[in-house]
C-alpha positions as CSV (number, residue, x, y, z in Angstrom):
1,X,18.8,-34.2,49.3
2,X,15.7,-36.1,47.7
3,X,17.2,-35.5,44.2
4,X,21.0,-37.1,45.3
5,X,19.6,-39.8,47.1
6,X,17.5,-40.7,43.6
7,X,20.5,-40.1,41.6
8,X,22.7,-42.8,44.0
9,X,19.6,-45.0,43.6
10,X,19.6,-44.7,39.7
11,X,23.5,-45.1,39.6
12,X,23.2,-48.5,41.7
13,X,20.6,-50.0,39.9
14,X,22.3,-49.5,36.6
15,X,25.9,-50.3,38.1
16,X,24.6,-53.2,39.2
17,X,22.6,-54.3,35.9
18,X,26.0,-53.4,33.8
19,X,27.7,-55.5,36.2
20,X,25.4,-58.7,35.8
21,X,25.5,-58.1,32.2
22,X,29.5,-58.2,32.0
23,X,29.3,-61.5,33.9
24,X,27.1,-63.1,31.5
25,X,29.0,-62.3,28.3
26,X,30.8,-65.3,28.7
27,X,27.3,-66.8,28.4
28,X,26.5,-65.1,25.0
29,X,23.6,-63.7,27.0
30,X,24.1,-60.0,26.4
31,X,22.1,-57.8,24.3
32,X,22.0,-53.9,23.0
33,X,19.4,-52.1,21.7
34,X,19.9,-48.5,20.1
35,X,16.5,-47.0,18.8
36,X,14.1,-43.9,19.2
37,X,11.6,-43.1,21.9
38,X,8.9,-40.8,22.1
39,X,7.7,-39.2,25.4
40,X,4.1,-38.3,25.7
41,X,2.5,-35.9,28.5
42,X,-1.1,-34.2,28.5
43,X,0.4,-31.3,26.8
44,X,3.8,-32.4,25.1
45,X,5.7,-34.8,22.6
46,X,9.3,-35.2,23.1
47,X,12.1,-37.5,21.5
48,X,14.9,-39.1,22.4
49,X,17.7,-41.2,21.1
50,X,18.2,-44.4,23.3
51,X,19.8,-47.3,24.3
52,X,19.4,-50.2,26.1
53,X,22.0,-53.2,27.2
54,X,20.9,-56.1,29.1
55,X,21.6,-59.5,29.6
56,X,18.8,-62.3,29.4
57,X,19.5,-64.5,32.5
58,X,17.0,-67.5,31.6
59,X,14.8,-67.6,28.8
60,X,11.7,-66.1,30.7
61,X,13.9,-63.1,33.0
62,X,16.4,-60.8,32.5
63,X,17.7,-57.1,33.6
64,X,18.3,-54.1,31.4
65,X,19.5,-50.8,32.0
66,X,18.3,-47.5,29.7
67,X,19.6,-44.1,29.0
68,X,19.0,-41.4,26.3
69,X,19.2,-38.2,25.6
70,X,16.6,-35.7,24.1
71,X,16.7,-34.6,20.2
72,X,14.1,-32.0,20.0
73,X,11.5,-29.8,21.9
74,X,7.9,-29.0,22.4
75,X,6.3,-25.7,23.2
76,X,3.0,-25.3,25.3
77,X,1.5,-22.1,26.3
78,X,4.6,-20.6,25.5
79,X,6.6,-22.9,27.2
80,X,9.5,-24.5,25.5
81,X,10.0,-28.2,27.1
82,X,12.8,-30.1,26.3
83,X,14.1,-34.1,27.8
84,X,17.6,-33.6,28.6
85,X,18.1,-37.3,29.1
86,X,17.2,-40.4,31.0
87,X,18.3,-43.4,32.7
88,X,16.8,-46.4,34.0
89,X,16.8,-49.6,35.5
90,X,14.5,-52.7,34.9
91,X,13.7,-56.6,35.6
92,X,11.9,-57.8,32.3
93,X,10.1,-60.7,31.8
94,X,9.7,-62.4,28.3
95,X,7.7,-64.9,27.0
96,X,9.0,-66.8,23.6
97,X,5.7,-67.5,21.1
98,X,8.3,-69.0,18.9
99,X,11.8,-68.8,17.6
100,X,12.0,-65.9,16.7
101,X,8.8,-63.4,18.3
102,X,8.4,-62.7,21.9
103,X,6.3,-60.8,23.8
104,X,7.7,-59.2,27.4
105,X,7.0,-57.4,30.4
106,X,8.9,-54.9,32.7
107,X,9.3,-52.9,35.5
108,X,11.7,-50.8,37.3
109,X,12.8,-47.1,38.0
110,X,13.5,-44.3,35.4
111,X,14.9,-40.7,36.2
112,X,14.3,-38.1,34.0
113,X,16.2,-34.7,33.5
114,X,14.3,-32.1,31.7
115,X,14.4,-28.5,31.1
116,X,11.6,-25.3,30.3
117,X,12.2,-21.9,29.2
118,X,9.7,-19.4,28.4
119,X,10.4,-15.4,28.7
120,X,14.1,-15.8,29.4
121,X,13.9,-18.1,32.3
122,X,14.8,-21.4,32.6
123,X,13.6,-24.2,35.0
124,X,15.4,-27.6,35.4
125,X,13.0,-30.2,36.4
126,X,15.1,-33.8,38.0
127,X,12.6,-36.4,38.9
128,X,12.3,-40.2,38.9
129,X,9.4,-42.2,39.0
130,X,8.3,-46.1,39.4
131,X,8.0,-47.4,35.5
132,X,6.4,-50.5,34.1
133,X,5.8,-51.7,30.0
134,X,5.1,-54.1,27.8
135,X,6.9,-54.8,24.7
136,X,7.6,-57.1,21.8
137,X,10.3,-58.1,20.0
138,X,10.9,-60.2,16.3
139,X,14.7,-61.4,15.7
140,X,15.5,-61.5,11.8
141,X,18.2,-63.7,12.7
142,X,20.0,-65.1,15.6
143,X,21.6,-62.0,16.2
144,X,19.5,-58.9,14.7
145,X,15.9,-58.1,15.6
146,X,13.4,-55.3,16.3
147,X,11.9,-54.2,19.3
148,X,8.7,-52.2,19.9
149,X,8.0,-51.2,23.5
150,X,5.7,-49.1,26.0
151,X,6.7,-48.1,28.8
152,X,4.7,-45.4,31.5
153,X,6.4,-43.5,34.3
154,X,3.7,-43.7,36.9
155,X,4.7,-40.5,38.9
156,X,5.6,-38.4,36.3
157,X,2.3,-39.6,33.9
158,X,4.9,-39.5,31.0
159,X,3.7,-42.5,27.8
160,X,7.0,-43.5,26.2
161,X,6.5,-45.3,22.7
162,X,9.8,-46.6,21.8
163,X,11.3,-48.6,18.7
164,X,14.9,-49.9,18.3
165,X,17.5,-52.6,16.4
166,X,18.4,-55.2,18.8
167,X,22.0,-56.9,18.8
168,X,22.4,-60.0,20.7
169,X,25.9,-61.2,21.4
């Protein structure tokens, strides 16, 4: 029951983020990101292809949804681990340093689907966590840029390092 409630909550958060992004599109504040994220735990390192969609409500605050799918696996003590996918929704605070460079912080909720395999057995994990992070973004021109960020999933104790291409509409 707990997993169903968490999945519903993640879906509601992402849906509301997408609705806000859709409503704001006429104001040209919507952005998308596409990149790669490394997921680091005490014993494993995996990676995923990650996408974000969000809207900058004003110069200092926005909301974004994030999703990804795993592209590799890691082995620890004979067990293979893989991130099958993840979804998250965040409130994002932005501090513009100049016209091209800004720093950001974000807080929200992130849900991850993982799989572990060993000796013919497969175990699936479906878990969510409060998440908080920091990052920086550099715009090459008015529409295209690069973003680097770090996000910590607190309950799962996962450190995530991401680099992505940014496109503002």
